[in-house]
N, C-alpha and C positions, 0 to 999 in steps of 0.2 A: 504494500500500500504506500503510495506517495503522499507525503505531507508537505504542504507549501505554507510558508510563513514569511510574508514580506519579501517575496522574490527568492527566498532560499528554499531549495527543494531537498528534502531529506528522505531517506528510505527507511521505513520502519520494518524491522525484521521480527517476525513472530517465531518463537522457539517451540518446537514440539515438546511434548511432555517428557519423552525419553531423553532428549538433549538437555532439558532442564535438570533431570535427575543426575545425569553424568556431570553436568557443570557444577551442581551443588556438591557432589562428591569431591571433585578436584579442587574446588574453592576451599572447602574445609581442610582438605589434605595440604594444600599449599599454605594456608594460614598457619597450620601446625608446624610444618617443616620450616618454612621461611621465617616465621616469627621466632621460633626457638633457636634456629641456627644463627640468624643475624643478632639476636639477643646474646647468644654465646660469644659471638665475635666482639660485641660491645663489652661484655664482661671481661674478656681476655685483654682488651685494650685498657680497661680500667684496673687490671691487676687482680681480678677475681678468678676463682677456679671455673674455667669455661664449661666443663662437662657437667658439673653439679648445677651450674646456673642454667644450662640448656634443659636439664630435667625439670628444674623449678619453673622455667618459662613455659615448658610444654604443659605442665599441670595447670598453670594459671590461664593459658590460652584456650583451654578446651571449650569453655562456653562461648568465647568470642569467635572461635572457628564456626560454631553452629550458627551464631547470629549473622556472621558474614555470609555464610552459605545460603541461608534462607532469605537473604535480602536485607536484613537489618531493619525491616519496617513492620508495620502491624498488619500487612496483607495476610499473613498466616492466621492471625487471630480473627481477622474479618472473615476469612474463609471458614474457620471453625464455627463462628457465630452463624454464618449463613447456612452451614450444613446442619447445625443443631436446630435453629429456630425456623428455618424455611424448608427443612426436610431434604436438602441437597446433599445426600451422602457421598456422591462422587467427589465433591470438593474436600470433604473430610479425608477420604481415602487418599486423594492426591497429596494433601498436605502431610499426612502421616508418612507416606512414602518419601516425600521430599525430606522430611526430618530424619527418617531412617537412613537415607543415602548420605546425608550430611554427617550423621553420627558415624557411619561407616568410614567416611573419609577422615574424620577426626580420629577415630580409633586406629586406622591404618597409619596415620602420621605419628600418633603416640607410640605405637608399637615399633616403628622404625627408630624413633628417638630413643626408646628403651634399648633397642639393639645397639645403637651407636654409643650410647653413654655407659651401658652396662651398670646402671644405677640399681637395678633390681637384685644384684648379686650381693 
């Protein structure tokens, strides 16, 4: 669909639900890995133990990875509300799947961080 606003033409791209699920998985995965590893680099430059700090960062980034993956807005809650009060169960199922895929990406990133840091030993 083409959108025109004061002479500027933009192309709006609609994502399929499958591509949205895959995208949410990898956004949560990227937030976990990127945030933890870059935080570890910063702690190394500050003179802190990097592997310990990477593990701590990964624990504190878990909820933020989920928030970033589902969009960080209230659209998810609005879809739950619409599903519950207006009887649209399809929206509830989609949002639950979206959250589960985001949790999977977050958990995969957390597992890789645990493997790298060996903090569980």
